[in-house]
DRENKE-186977 format. One record per residue (C-alpha): x, y, z. Coordinates in steps of 0.2 Angstrom, whole numbers, plus 5000, padded with zeros to 4 digits. Layout:
N
XYZ;...
This chain:
146
500050005000;501450125004;502350084988;500850114978;500550284987;502350334983;502250284965;500650384963;501450534971;502950524960;501850504944;500850654949;502450764952;503150704935;501550734926;501350914934;503150954929;502850894911;501150994909;501851154917;502551224900;500951184892;499951274905;501051424905;500951434886;499051424886;498951564900;500051674890;499151654874;497451684882;498051834892;496951954882;495351854886;495851834904;494151894910;493251754900;494451624906;494251674924;492351664922;492551494914;493651434928;492451504941;491051414933;491951254932;492351264951;490551294955;489951154944;491151034953;490451094970;488651074964;488950894957;489750844974;488250914984;487050824972;487950664974;488050684993;486150714994;485750564983;486850454993;486050515009;484350495002;484750314996;485450265013;483850335022;482750245010;483650075012;483550095031;481750135031;481349985020;482349875031;481349945046;479749905037;480249725034;480749695052;479049645058;478849515045;480449445048;480049435067;478349355063;479249225052;480549195065;479149165078;478349035066;480048945064;480248935083;478548865085;478748735072;480448685079;479848675097;478148595094;477548475107;476048355106;475148425121;473548515119;473948675127;475348715115;474348655100;472948775105;474148925107;474948895090;473248885082;472649045090;474249135084;474049065066;472249105065;472349285072;473049435064;474849475066;475349585080;477049595089;476949485105;478149395115;478249205113;477349115126;478048945132;477048805139;477248785158;478148615156;479448705145;479848835158;480748705169;482648705168;483448575157;484448455168;485748435153;485948625151;487648665158;487848855162;489448945162;489749015180;491349095176;493149065181;493549015199;494749145207;496549095209;497149075226;498248955236;496648875244;495848835228;497148705223;497048525229;498848505236;498448335243;498048265226;499848295220;500748195233;
């Protein structure tokens, strides 16, 4: 990356030095029309500024529109995810089937997922991470090493 930057800078300097006589010749030859040339240069600078502003406004508008579209799609994605969770976690008891049928038949609205009472019990196979034990001389079993 650094070599490319150095090469680009060197090419820019060499190109500027090569174009310097051409620029001087054009400025000397157009000296009688210096007012016209200055207005053309001023117009060119103003055009560049206007184009940059227009590109910035279009970019900001596009980003805002995409974010609003994503926000509008969010409830549908959440609804689809709720259906997926219900399909994966379906049990054959009547309470769960009744809850799922109510959800499927009713209109969509944002609601929290309700688990059946037997699913709220902790899983005996679920191992929770309780963090690392603090290091101290008392925490090591010295009798085991002998």
